[in-house]
N, CA, C and O atoms as CSV, one atom per row, in Angstrom:
chain,resi,resn,atom,element,x,y,z
A,1,MET,N,N,110.816,198.306,128.411
A,1,MET,CA,C,110.879,199.718,128.208
A,1,MET,C,C,112.151,200.225,128.809
A,1,MET,O,O,112.529,199.807,129.903
A,2,GLU,N,N,112.818,201.108,128.131
A,2,GLU,CA,C,114.082,201.636,128.627
A,2,GLU,C,C,113.950,203.116,128.927
A,2,GLU,O,O,113.325,203.869,128.181
A,3,VAL,N,N,114.561,203.522,130.050
A,3,VAL,CA,C,114.564,204.902,130.490
A,3,VAL,C,C,116.031,205.318,130.609
A,3,VAL,O,O,116.782,204.723,131.383
A,4,LEU,N,N,116.442,206.334,129.847
A,4,LEU,CA,C,117.848,206.799,129.866
A,4,LEU,C,C,118.017,207.788,131.039
A,4,LEU,O,O,117.266,208.751,131.191
A,5,VAL,N,N,119.038,207.498,131.848
A,5,VAL,CA,C,119.365,208.352,132.989
A,5,VAL,C,C,120.779,208.856,132.779
A,5,VAL,O,O,121.726,208.070,132.753
A,6,ASN,N,N,120.929,210.175,132.629
A,6,ASN,CA,C,122.261,210.749,132.480
A,6,ASN,C,C,122.861,210.993,133.854
A,6,ASN,O,O,122.202,211.523,134.748
A,7,VAL,N,N,124.116,210.602,134.012
A,7,VAL,CA,C,124.829,210.799,135.276
A,7,VAL,C,C,126.051,211.650,134.996
A,7,VAL,O,O,127.008,211.198,134.368
A,8,ILE,N,N,126.009,212.883,135.467
A,8,ILE,CA,C,127.128,213.788,135.319
A,8,ILE,C,C,127.571,214.217,136.694
A,8,ILE,O,O,126.850,214.904,137.418
A,9,ASN,N,N,128.794,213.791,137.047
A,9,ASN,CA,C,129.361,214.018,138.364
A,9,ASN,C,C,128.412,213.420,139.424
A,9,ASN,O,O,128.289,212.198,139.502
A,10,GLN,N,N,127.754,214.235,140.220
A,10,GLN,CA,C,126.880,213.708,141.275
A,10,GLN,C,C,125.407,213.980,140.970
A,10,GLN,O,O,124.575,213.974,141.876
A,11,LYS,N,N,125.092,214.212,139.728
A,11,LYS,CA,C,123.726,214.574,139.354
A,11,LYS,C,C,123.098,213.550,138.431
A,11,LYS,O,O,123.650,213.235,137.377
A,12,LEU,N,N,121.932,213.024,138.830
A,12,LEU,CA,C,121.123,212.154,137.992
A,12,LEU,C,C,120.095,213.012,137.268
A,12,LEU,O,O,119.531,213.941,137.846
A,13,LYS,N,N,119.857,212.698,136.008
A,13,LYS,CA,C,118.824,213.453,135.278
A,13,LYS,C,C,118.194,212.536,134.245
A,13,LYS,O,O,118.881,211.903,133.443
A,14,ILE,N,N,116.863,212.480,134.284
A,14,ILE,CA,C,116.100,211.770,133.258
A,14,ILE,C,C,115.604,212.845,132.300
A,14,ILE,O,O,114.831,213.715,132.700
A,15,ASP,N,N,116.038,212.800,131.030
A,15,ASP,CA,C,115.721,213.838,130.085
A,15,ASP,C,C,114.246,213.870,129.686
A,15,ASP,O,O,113.695,214.937,129.415
A,16,THR,N,N,113.621,212.718,129.652
A,16,THR,CA,C,112.228,212.674,129.255
A,16,THR,C,C,111.322,212.786,130.490
A,16,THR,O,O,111.812,212.885,131.615
A,17,ASN,N,N,110.059,212.770,130.284
A,17,ASN,CA,C,109.127,212.817,131.409
A,17,ASN,C,C,108.786,211.433,131.935
A,17,ASN,O,O,107.720,211.238,132.519
A,18,LEU,N,N,109.657,210.493,131.741
A,18,LEU,CA,C,109.415,209.128,132.200
A,18,LEU,C,C,109.819,208.978,133.665
A,18,LEU,O,O,110.825,208.338,133.969
A,19,LYS,N,N,109.049,209.556,134.558
A,19,LYS,CA,C,109.266,209.404,135.984
A,19,LYS,C,C,108.022,208.837,136.652
A,19,LYS,O,O,107.906,208.870,137.877
A,20,ARG,N,N,107.083,208.312,135.852
A,20,ARG,CA,C,105.861,207.752,136.374
A,20,ARG,C,C,105.693,206.378,135.770
A,20,ARG,O,O,105.734,206.208,134.551
A,21,PHE,N,N,105.502,205.383,136.649
A,21,PHE,CA,C,105.425,203.999,136.224
A,21,PHE,C,C,104.234,203.331,136.913
A,21,PHE,O,O,103.582,203.940,137.761
A,22,VAL,N,N,103.954,202.091,136.551
A,22,VAL,CA,C,102.854,201.345,137.128
A,22,VAL,C,C,103.433,200.180,137.926
A,22,VAL,O,O,104.320,199.475,137.444
A,23,ALA,N,N,102.936,199.978,139.141
A,23,ALA,CA,C,103.385,198.880,140.001
A,23,ALA,C,C,103.033,197.540,139.382
A,23,ALA,O,O,102.104,197.448,138.579
A,24,GLY,N,N,103.764,196.505,139.750
A,24,GLY,CA,C,103.433,195.138,139.378
A,24,GLY,C,C,104.207,194.582,138.192
A,24,GLY,O,O,104.021,193.417,137.841
A,25,SER,N,N,105.064,195.373,137.564
A,25,SER,CA,C,105.875,194.896,136.444
A,25,SER,C,C,107.109,194.180,136.986
A,25,SER,O,O,107.625,194.532,138.047
A,26,GLN,N,N,107.570,193.188,136.261
A,26,GLN,CA,C,108.799,192.494,136.600
A,26,GLN,C,C,109.705,192.458,135.387
A,26,GLN,O,O,109.292,192.016,134.315
A,27,ARG,N,N,110.934,192.916,135.545
A,27,ARG,CA,C,111.926,192.918,134.459
A,27,ARG,C,C,111.355,193.623,133.214
A,27,ARG,O,O,111.560,193.167,132.089
A,28,PHE,N,N,110.637,194.738,133.429
A,28,PHE,CA,C,110.009,195.465,132.336
A,28,PHE,C,C,110.537,196.882,132.233
A,28,PHE,O,O,110.913,197.310,131.142
A,29,VAL,N,N,110.579,197.629,133.334
A,29,VAL,CA,C,111.118,198.980,133.331
A,29,VAL,C,C,112.605,198.911,133.562
A,29,VAL,O,O,113.055,198.542,134.646
A,30,ARG,N,N,113.372,199.266,132.547
A,30,ARG,CA,C,114.832,199.150,132.630
A,30,ARG,C,C,115.459,200.543,132.517
A,30,ARG,O,O,115.200,201.289,131.572
A,31,PHE,N,N,116.274,200.862,133.492
A,31,PHE,CA,C,117.011,202.123,133.499
A,31,PHE,C,C,118.390,201.875,132.918
A,31,PHE,O,O,119.098,200.956,133.327
A,32,ILE,N,N,118.755,202.703,131.964
A,32,ILE,CA,C,120.110,202.655,131.367
A,32,ILE,C,C,120.811,203.946,131.798
A,32,ILE,O,O,120.334,205.052,131.542
A,33,PHE,N,N,121.954,203.771,132.456
A,33,PHE,CA,C,122.672,204.920,133.020
A,33,PHE,C,C,123.827,205.314,132.081
A,33,PHE,O,O,124.725,204.517,131.810
A,34,ASN,N,N,123.780,206.538,131.606
A,34,ASN,CA,C,124.842,207.118,130.790
A,34,ASN,C,C,125.803,207.808,131.733
A,34,ASN,O,O,125.585,208.948,132.143
A,35,LEU,N,N,126.890,207.087,132.079
A,35,LEU,CA,C,127.796,207.526,133.122
A,35,LEU,C,C,128.883,208.468,132.627
A,35,LEU,O,O,129.463,208.247,131.564
A,36,SER,N,N,129.161,209.521,133.395
A,36,SER,CA,C,130.320,210.344,133.100
A,36,SER,C,C,131.582,209.551,133.482
A,36,SER,O,O,131.503,208.565,134.215
A,37,ASP,N,N,132.725,209.984,132.985
A,37,ASP,CA,C,133.968,209.200,133.094
A,37,ASP,C,C,134.332,208.763,134.506
A,37,ASP,O,O,134.780,207.632,134.695
A,38,GLU,N,N,134.145,209.654,135.534
A,38,GLU,CA,C,134.565,209.321,136.868
A,38,GLU,C,C,133.821,208.116,137.442
A,38,GLU,O,O,134.317,207.482,138.374
A,39,TRP,N,N,132.652,207.789,136.911
A,39,TRP,CA,C,131.877,206.646,137.415
A,39,TRP,C,C,132.339,205.336,136.820
A,39,TRP,O,O,132.106,204.286,137.419
A,40,LYS,N,N,132.980,205.350,135.677
A,40,LYS,CA,C,133.316,204.121,134.965
A,40,LYS,C,C,134.396,203.305,135.668
A,40,LYS,O,O,134.554,202.120,135.375
A,41,GLU,N,N,135.142,203.910,136.587
A,41,GLU,CA,C,136.157,203.189,137.343
A,41,GLU,C,C,135.604,202.620,138.646
A,41,GLU,O,O,136.292,201.862,139.330
A,42,LEU,N,N,134.382,202.974,138.992
A,42,LEU,CA,C,133.749,202.552,140.236
A,42,LEU,C,C,132.884,201.316,139.977
A,42,LEU,O,O,132.590,200.995,138.825
A,43,SER,N,N,132.484,200.638,141.020
A,43,SER,CA,C,131.495,199.561,140.933
A,43,SER,C,C,130.159,200.147,141.377
A,43,SER,O,O,129.856,200.167,142.570
A,44,PRO,N,N,129.367,200.620,140.434
A,44,PRO,CA,C,128.152,201.339,140.814
A,44,PRO,C,C,126.946,200.428,141.007
A,44,PRO,O,O,126.799,199.404,140.340
A,45,PHE,N,N,126.085,200.835,141.943
A,45,PHE,CA,C,124.774,200.209,142.073
A,45,PHE,C,C,123.745,201.297,142.288
A,45,PHE,O,O,124.075,202.409,142.701
A,46,VAL,N,N,122.516,200.974,142.010
A,46,VAL,CA,C,121.382,201.879,142.183
A,46,VAL,C,C,120.656,201.461,143.437
A,46,VAL,O,O,120.452,200.273,143.688
A,47,GLN,N,N,120.262,202.455,144.230
A,47,GLN,CA,C,119.403,202.153,145.364
A,47,GLN,C,C,118.038,202.779,145.114
A,47,GLN,O,O,117.903,203.994,144.967
A,48,PHE,N,N,117.021,201.903,145.070
A,48,PHE,CA,C,115.623,202.316,145.037
A,48,PHE,C,C,115.156,202.246,146.469
A,48,PHE,O,O,115.309,201.211,147.116
A,49,ALA,N,N,114.583,203.338,146.986
A,49,ALA,CA,C,114.121,203.357,148.388
A,49,ALA,C,C,112.645,203.709,148.427
A,49,ALA,O,O,112.171,204.611,147.737
A,50,GLN,N,N,111.944,202.965,149.260
A,50,GLN,CA,C,110.516,203.193,149.427
A,50,GLN,C,C,110.107,202.794,150.841
A,50,GLN,O,O,110.449,201.707,151.305
A,51,ASN,N,N,109.379,203.670,151.524
A,51,ASN,CA,C,108.886,203.404,152.860
A,51,ASN,C,C,109.973,202.931,153.825
A,51,ASN,O,O,109.739,202.030,154.630
A,52,GLY,N,N,111.156,203.534,153.747
A,52,GLY,CA,C,112.236,203.193,154.676
A,52,GLY,C,C,113.015,201.948,154.325
A,52,GLY,O,O,113.896,201.550,155.087
A,53,THR,N,N,112.725,201.319,153.201
A,53,THR,CA,C,113.450,200.135,152.764
A,53,THR,C,C,114.206,200.425,151.499
A,53,THR,O,O,113.648,200.999,150.564
A,54,GLY,N,N,115.507,200.027,151.443
A,54,GLY,CA,C,116.324,200.217,150.268
A,54,GLY,C,C,116.467,198.916,149.495
A,54,GLY,O,O,116.626,197.847,150.084
A,55,TYR,N,N,116.408,199.014,148.173
A,55,TYR,CA,C,116.626,197.851,147.282
A,55,TYR,C,C,117.808,198.198,146.397
A,55,TYR,O,O,117.717,199.042,145.507
A,56,ASN,N,N,118.942,197.513,146.668
A,56,ASN,CA,C,120.179,197.793,145.940
A,56,ASN,C,C,120.285,196.851,144.750
A,56,ASN,O,O,120.102,195.640,144.872
A,57,VAL,N,N,120.592,197.450,143.572
A,57,VAL,CA,C,120.721,196.693,142.335
A,57,VAL,C,C,122.003,197.105,141.632
A,57,VAL,O,O,122.153,198.267,141.253
A,58,TYR,N,N,122.936,196.167,141.450
A,58,TYR,CA,C,124.157,196.474,140.729
A,58,TYR,C,C,123.834,196.700,139.251
A,58,TYR,O,O,122.946,196.060,138.688
A,59,LEU,N,N,124.575,197.623,138.639
A,59,LEU,CA,C,124.396,197.877,137.216
A,59,LEU,C,C,125.086,196.785,136.395
A,59,LEU,O,O,126.163,196.306,136.748
A,60,ASN,N,N,124.451,196.414,135.317
A,60,ASN,CA,C,125.050,195.468,134.374
A,60,ASN,C,C,126.199,196.203,133.682
A,60,ASN,O,O,125.991,197.269,133.104
A,61,SER,N,N,127.393,195.649,133.736
A,61,SER,CA,C,128.578,196.362,133.199
A,61,SER,C,C,128.580,196.406,131.648
A,61,SER,O,O,129.377,197.134,131.057
A,62,ASP,N,N,127.712,195.650,131.010
A,62,ASP,CA,C,127.668,195.691,129.527
A,62,ASP,C,C,127.020,196.973,129.033
A,62,ASP,O,O,127.502,197.593,128.085
A,63,ASP,N,N,125.919,197.374,129.678
A,63,ASP,CA,C,125.200,198.585,129.249
A,63,ASP,C,C,124.864,199.536,130.387
A,63,ASP,O,O,124.129,200.503,130.183
A,64,TRP,N,N,125.382,199.284,131.566
A,64,TRP,CA,C,125.137,200.087,132.762
A,64,TRP,C,C,123.635,200.220,133.017
A,64,TRP,O,O,123.141,201.320,133.267
A,65,GLY,N,N,122.916,199.110,132.955
A,65,GLY,CA,C,121.482,199.118,133.147
A,65,GLY,C,C,121.033,198.247,134.301
A,65,GLY,O,O,121.767,197.379,134.774
A,66,CYS,N,N,119.804,198.497,134.744
A,66,CYS,CA,C,119.170,197.666,135.760
A,66,CYS,C,C,117.653,197.851,135.675
A,66,CYS,O,O,117.168,198.839,135.122
A,67,TYR,N,N,116.913,196.889,136.229
A,67,TYR,CA,C,115.465,196.927,136.237
A,67,TYR,C,C,114.927,197.547,137.513
A,67,TYR,O,O,115.545,197.450,138.573
A,68,LEU,N,N,113.759,198.190,137.401
A,68,LEU,CA,C,113.039,198.636,138.583
A,68,LEU,C,C,112.656,197.387,139.375
A,68,LEU,O,O,112.029,196.484,138.822
A,69,PRO,N,N,113.021,197.315,140.665
A,69,PRO,CA,C,112.698,196.113,141.429
A,69,PRO,C,C,111.181,195.877,141.542
A,69,PRO,O,O,110.403,196.814,141.719
A,70,SER,N,N,110.796,194.632,141.437
A,70,SER,CA,C,109.367,194.304,141.512
A,70,SER,C,C,108.793,194.545,142.895
A,70,SER,O,O,107.572,194.569,143.051
A,71,GLU,N,N,109.635,194.724,143.902
A,71,GLU,CA,C,109.160,194.998,145.253
A,71,GLU,C,C,108.599,196.420,145.411
A,71,GLU,O,O,107.890,196.706,146.376
A,72,ILE,N,N,108.913,197.292,144.474
A,72,ILE,CA,C,108.423,198.666,144.548
A,72,ILE,C,C,106.932,198.666,144.257
A,72,ILE,O,O,106.492,198.159,143.225
A,73,VAL,N,N,106.158,199.234,145.168
A,73,VAL,CA,C,104.693,199.242,145.047
A,73,VAL,C,C,104.201,200.662,144.779
A,73,VAL,O,O,105.007,201.586,144.670
A,74,SER,N,N,102.894,200.843,144.673
A,74,SER,CA,C,102.354,202.146,144.349
A,74,SER,C,C,102.701,203.161,145.446
A,74,SER,O,O,102.823,202.835,146.627
A,75,GLY,N,N,102.850,204.394,144.993
A,75,GLY,CA,C,103.295,205.488,145.883
A,75,GLY,C,C,104.448,206.217,145.213
A,75,GLY,O,O,104.452,206.402,143.996
A,76,THR,N,N,105.413,206.625,146.001
A,76,THR,CA,C,106.626,207.225,145.454
A,76,THR,C,C,107.825,206.434,145.936
A,76,THR,O,O,107.783,205.785,146.981
A,77,CYS,N,N,108.879,206.497,145.169
A,77,CYS,CA,C,110.148,205.934,145.597
A,77,CYS,C,C,111.253,206.841,145.082
A,77,CYS,O,O,111.036,207.675,144.203
A,78,THR,N,N,112.432,206.665,145.641
A,78,THR,CA,C,113.576,207.448,145.155
A,78,THR,C,C,114.591,206.492,144.528
A,78,THR,O,O,114.653,205.305,144.850
A,79,MET,N,N,115.369,207.055,143.635
A,79,MET,CA,C,116.424,206.289,142.963
A,79,MET,C,C,117.686,207.151,143.027
A,79,MET,O,O,117.669,208.330,142.672
A,80,MET,N,N,118.791,206.534,143.491
A,80,MET,CA,C,120.074,207.210,143.534
A,80,MET,C,C,121.181,206.243,143.164
A,80,MET,O,O,120.987,205.028,143.218
A,81,LEU,N,N,122.321,206.756,142.796
A,81,LEU,CA,C,123.468,205.928,142.377
A,81,LEU,C,C,124.568,206.026,143.422
A,81,LEU,O,O,124.833,207.099,143.965
A,82,TYR,N,N,125.193,204.912,143.692
A,82,TYR,CA,C,126.302,204.815,144.647
A,82,TYR,C,C,127.369,203.973,143.992
A,82,TYR,O,O,127.045,202.973,143.353
A,83,GLY,N,N,128.611,204.334,144.125
A,83,GLY,CA,C,129.689,203.525,143.562
A,83,GLY,C,C,130.951,203.647,144.426
A,83,GLY,O,O,131.193,204.664,145.076
A,84,SER,N,N,131.745,202.567,144.405
A,84,SER,CA,C,132.962,202.604,145.186
A,84,SER,C,C,134.056,201.811,144.492
A,84,SER,O,O,133.802,200.930,143.670
A,85,ASP,N,N,135.291,202.164,144.860
A,85,ASP,CA,C,136.476,201.470,144.383
A,85,ASP,C,C,137.582,201.739,145.421
A,85,ASP,O,O,138.273,202.754,145.343
A,86,GLY,N,N,137.739,200.846,146.370
A,86,GLY,CA,C,138.700,201.055,147.424
A,86,GLY,C,C,138.262,202.192,148.335
A,86,GLY,O,O,137.230,202.099,148.998
A,87,THR,N,N,139.060,203.282,148.368
A,87,THR,CA,C,138.726,204.416,149.257
A,87,THR,C,C,137.894,205.463,148.556
A,87,THR,O,O,137.463,206.422,149.196
A,88,VAL,N,N,137.649,205.317,147.252
A,88,VAL,CA,C,136.849,206.284,146.525
A,88,VAL,C,C,135.396,205.873,146.570
A,88,VAL,O,O,135.064,204.730,146.258
A,89,ILE,N,N,134.517,206.799,146.957
A,89,ILE,CA,C,133.076,206.566,147.019
A,89,ILE,C,C,132.370,207.710,146.306
A,89,ILE,O,O,132.649,208.882,146.561
A,90,GLY,N,N,131.462,207.361,145.419
A,90,GLY,CA,C,130.674,208.357,144.725
A,90,GLY,C,C,129.186,208.172,145.022
A,90,GLY,O,O,128.699,207.042,145.068
A,91,THR,N,N,128.473,209.262,145.221
A,91,THR,CA,C,127.050,209.225,145.399
A,91,THR,C,C,126.408,210.301,144.543
A,91,THR,O,O,127.070,211.248,144.119
A,92,THR,N,N,125.107,210.148,144.289
A,92,THR,CA,C,124.393,211.160,143.498
A,92,THR,C,C,123.183,211.653,144.270
A,92,THR,O,O,122.859,211.152,145.347
A,93,ASN,N,N,122.542,212.622,143.707
A,93,ASN,CA,C,121.263,213.085,144.202
A,93,ASN,C,C,120.237,211.965,144.014
A,93,ASN,O,O,120.510,210.984,143.323
A,94,ALA,N,N,119.091,212.105,144.610
A,94,ALA,CA,C,117.990,211.126,144.433
A,94,ALA,C,C,116.936,211.730,143.533
A,94,ALA,O,O,116.613,212.914,143.636
A,95,ILE,N,N,116.406,210.908,142.654
A,95,ILE,CA,C,115.284,211.286,141.818
A,95,ILE,C,C,114.038,210.604,142.385
A,95,ILE,O,O,114.077,209.423,142.728
A,96,THR,N,N,112.951,211.338,142.484
A,96,THR,CA,C,111.700,210.766,142.961
A,96,THR,C,C,110.883,210.243,141.767
A,96,THR,O,O,110.644,210.949,140.787
A,97,LEU,N,N,110.475,208.995,141.895
A,97,LEU,CA,C,109.640,208.349,140.895
A,97,LEU,C,C,108.244,208.144,141.448
A,97,LEU,O,O,108.084,207.848,142.632
A,98,THR,N,N,107.254,208.295,140.628
A,98,THR,CA,C,105.863,208.047,141.037
A,98,THR,C,C,105.439,206.681,140.497
A,98,THR,O,O,105.614,206.392,139.313
A,99,ILE,N,N,104.887,205.853,141.367
A,99,ILE,CA,C,104.459,204.514,140.982
A,99,ILE,C,C,102.933,204.454,141.136
A,99,ILE,O,O,102.409,204.510,142.249
A,100,ASP,N,N,102.238,204.340,140.013
A,100,ASP,CA,C,100.792,204.251,140.033
A,100,ASP,C,C,100.335,202.855,140.422
A,100,ASP,O,O,101.061,201.876,140.253
A,101,GLU,N,N,99.128,202.785,140.943
A,101,GLU,CA,C,98.553,201.511,141.331
A,101,GLU,C,C,98.287,200.647,140.104
A,101,GLU,O,O,97.870,201.139,139.055
A,102,ASN,N,N,98.536,199.356,140.258
A,102,ASN,CA,C,98.216,198.386,139.227
A,102,ASN,C,C,96.746,198.006,139.411
A,102,ASN,O,O,96.374,197.517,140.478
A,103,ASN,N,N,95.901,198.218,138.395
A,103,ASN,CA,C,94.484,197.953,138.538
A,103,ASN,C,C,94.044,196.611,137.991
A,103,ASN,O,O,92.853,196.400,137.758
A,104,LEU,N,N,94.982,195.701,137.781
A,104,LEU,CA,C,94.630,194.360,137.300
A,104,LEU,C,C,93.803,193.642,138.370
A,104,LEU,O,O,94.166,193.616,139.546
A,105,ILE,N,N,92.700,193.068,137.939
A,105,ILE,CA,C,91.841,192.302,138.857
A,105,ILE,C,C,92.383,190.874,138.889
A,105,ILE,O,O,92.228,190.122,137.927
A,106,ILE,N,N,93.008,190.515,139.982
A,106,ILE,CA,C,93.717,189.264,140.108
A,106,ILE,C,C,92.745,188.069,140.105
A,106,ILE,O,O,93.041,187.040,139.499
A,107,ASP,N,N,91.605,188.197,140.768
A,107,ASP,CA,C,90.699,187.054,140.903
A,107,ASP,C,C,89.548,187.115,139.911
A,107,ASP,O,O,88.467,186.604,140.205
A,108,ALA,N,N,89.744,187.725,138.744
A,108,ALA,CA,C,88.692,187.814,137.733
A,108,ALA,C,C,88.292,186.384,137.316
A,108,ALA,O,O,89.148,185.517,137.142
A,109,GLU,N,N,87.028,186.165,137.165
A,109,GLU,CA,C,86.534,184.817,136.869
A,109,GLU,C,C,86.355,184.542,135.381
A,109,GLU,O,O,86.092,183.400,135.002
A,110,SER,N,N,86.486,185.532,134.548
A,110,SER,CA,C,86.285,185.342,133.116
A,110,SER,C,C,87.349,184.432,132.538
A,110,SER,O,O,88.545,184.656,132.725
A,111,THR,N,N,86.907,183.411,131.841
A,111,THR,CA,C,87.863,182.527,131.156
A,111,THR,C,C,87.649,182.596,129.662
A,111,THR,O,O,88.318,181.888,128.909
A,112,ASP,N,N,86.725,183.441,129.215
A,112,ASP,CA,C,86.469,183.578,127.790
A,112,ASP,C,C,87.635,184.298,127.129
A,112,ASP,O,O,88.197,185.242,127.685
A,113,ILE,N,N,87.986,183.844,125.944
A,113,ILE,CA,C,89.048,184.519,125.157
A,113,ILE,C,C,88.343,185.248,124.040
A,113,ILE,O,O,87.582,184.645,123.283
A,114,SER,N,N,88.585,186.538,123.929
A,114,SER,CA,C,87.941,187.315,122.869
A,114,SER,C,C,88.436,186.784,121.517
A,114,SER,O,O,89.529,186.227,121.413
A,115,GLN,N,N,87.618,186.966,120.509
A,115,GLN,CA,C,87.956,186.449,119.195
A,115,GLN,C,C,89.270,187.046,118.698
A,115,GLN,O,O,90.099,186.343,118.121
A,116,SER,N,N,89.457,188.350,118.926
A,116,SER,CA,C,90.695,188.962,118.419
A,116,SER,C,C,91.907,188.394,119.127
A,116,SER,O,O,92.945,188.200,118.493
A,117,LEU,N,N,91.814,188.121,120.416
A,117,LEU,CA,C,92.899,187.503,121.158
A,117,LEU,C,C,93.127,186.084,120.647
A,117,LEU,O,O,94.267,185.649,120.480
A,118,TYR,N,N,92.019,185.361,120.398
A,118,TYR,CA,C,92.096,184.000,119.867
A,118,TYR,C,C,92.834,184.024,118.528
A,118,TYR,O,O,93.728,183.211,118.294
A,119,ASP,N,N,92.456,184.961,117.650
A,119,ASP,CA,C,93.114,185.044,116.333
A,119,ASP,C,C,94.589,185.325,116.485
A,119,ASP,O,O,95.410,184.774,115.752
A,120,GLN,N,N,94.940,186.195,117.449
A,120,GLN,CA,C,96.354,186.487,117.677
A,120,GLN,C,C,97.099,185.250,118.161
A,120,GLN,O,O,98.216,184.984,117.717
A,121,LEU,N,N,96.495,184.502,119.060
A,121,LEU,CA,C,97.116,183.281,119.572
A,121,LEU,C,C,97.317,182.257,118.471
A,121,LEU,O,O,98.367,181.618,118.405
A,122,ILE,N,N,96.336,182.093,117.615
A,122,ILE,CA,C,96.430,181.150,116.499
A,122,ILE,C,C,97.585,181.569,115.573
A,122,ILE,O,O,98.387,180.730,115.163
A,123,ALA,N,N,97.664,182.838,115.255
A,123,ALA,CA,C,98.702,183.345,114.366
A,123,ALA,C,C,100.100,183.105,114.957
A,123,ALA,O,O,101.022,182.706,114.245
A,124,MET,N,N,100.242,183.351,116.258
A,124,MET,CA,C,101.535,183.172,116.906
A,124,MET,C,C,101.954,181.700,116.907
A,124,MET,O,O,103.093,181.381,116.565
A,125,VAL,N,N,101.063,180.825,117.281
A,125,VAL,CA,C,101.384,179.400,117.312
A,125,VAL,C,C,101.651,178.865,115.914
A,125,VAL,O,O,102.575,178.074,115.722
A,126,SER,N,N,100.859,179.283,114.940
A,126,SER,CA,C,101.057,178.853,113.579
A,126,SER,C,C,102.408,179.315,113.012
A,126,SER,O,O,103.071,178.587,112.273
A,127,SER,N,N,102.799,180.549,113.381
A,127,SER,CA,C,104.073,181.065,112.876
A,127,SER,C,C,105.273,180.320,113.427
A,127,SER,O,O,106.326,180.280,112.791
A,128,ILE,N,N,105.125,179.730,114.599
A,128,ILE,CA,C,106.210,178.950,115.179
A,128,ILE,C,C,106.356,177.626,114.418
A,128,ILE,O,O,107.442,177.050,114.353
A,129,GLY,N,N,105.245,177.159,113.846
A,129,GLY,CA,C,105.286,175.942,113.065
A,129,GLY,C,C,105.207,174.675,113.881
A,129,GLY,O,O,105.515,173.597,113.373
A,130,VAL,N,N,104.801,174.775,115.133
A,130,VAL,CA,C,104.726,173.616,115.992
A,130,VAL,C,C,103.570,172.695,115.573
A,130,VAL,O,O,103.741,171.484,115.429
A,131,ILE,N,N,102.409,173.293,115.386
A,131,ILE,CA,C,101.268,172.529,114.878
A,131,ILE,C,C,100.511,173.389,113.883
A,131,ILE,O,O,100.668,174.610,113.876
A,132,SER,N,N,99.709,172.785,113.060
A,132,SER,CA,C,99.010,173.497,112.016
A,132,SER,C,C,97.717,174.133,112.553
A,132,SER,O,O,97.245,173.782,113.634
A,133,THR,N,N,97.163,175.062,111.787
A,133,THR,CA,C,95.923,175.745,112.191
A,133,THR,C,C,94.791,174.750,112.404
A,133,THR,O,O,94.086,174.879,113.405
A,134,PRO,N,N,94.559,173.745,111.519
A,134,PRO,CA,C,93.485,172.796,111.790
A,134,PRO,C,C,93.672,172.033,113.103
A,134,PRO,O,O,92.694,171.743,113.792
A,135,GLN,N,N,94.925,171.705,113.455
A,135,GLN,CA,C,95.187,171.039,114.713
A,135,GLN,C,C,94.878,171.941,115.901
A,135,GLN,O,O,94.364,171.482,116.921
A,136,ILE,N,N,95.196,173.238,115.762
A,136,ILE,CA,C,94.912,174.215,116.826
A,136,ILE,C,C,93.401,174.310,117.005
A,136,ILE,O,O,92.899,174.233,118.127
A,137,ASP,N,N,92.655,174.480,115.869
A,137,ASP,CA,C,91.211,174.594,115.950
A,137,ASP,C,C,90.585,173.388,116.602
A,137,ASP,O,O,89.570,173.536,117.282
A,138,ALA,N,N,91.142,172.185,116.431
A,138,ALA,CA,C,90.623,170.988,117.034
A,138,ALA,C,C,90.757,171.023,118.567
A,138,ALA,O,O,89.974,170.401,119.285
A,139,LEU,N,N,91.750,171.753,119.043
A,139,LEU,CA,C,91.932,171.849,120.496
A,139,LEU,C,C,90.833,172.663,121.179
A,139,LEU,O,O,90.549,172.479,122.362
A,140,PHE,N,N,90.233,173.550,120.423
A,140,PHE,CA,C,89.193,174.401,120.976
A,140,PHE,C,C,87.860,173.893,120.555
A,140,PHE,O,O,86.836,174.472,120.917
């Protein structure tokens, strides 16, 4: 999922209401920064801060994007941009993000696969062409 963040001078702004996320994702929530010209000469990174700890992530220079760090847990965190080039340093305001609790039950004992999930799995494996549907059915 991509979240567009506009950066004009020292101001970060997310145009949509995408400021609420769920904890526990990895390489899923991606912020794309639309930088104003003064930032393009700097080496920018984003700092996500939560509970007194900062997580610095350099922007990918291809699309000026980065992922929400997986270390961010439920609660709130802030996101700000910092960039430098020699003696020039740029900083922005911080945006507060809300991180909801992940309600996945880690130690769930169910090993049953619902029929609809089974059908989806069969279709995906069959489309790859690795083995045929009768061979897949024989595995189960």
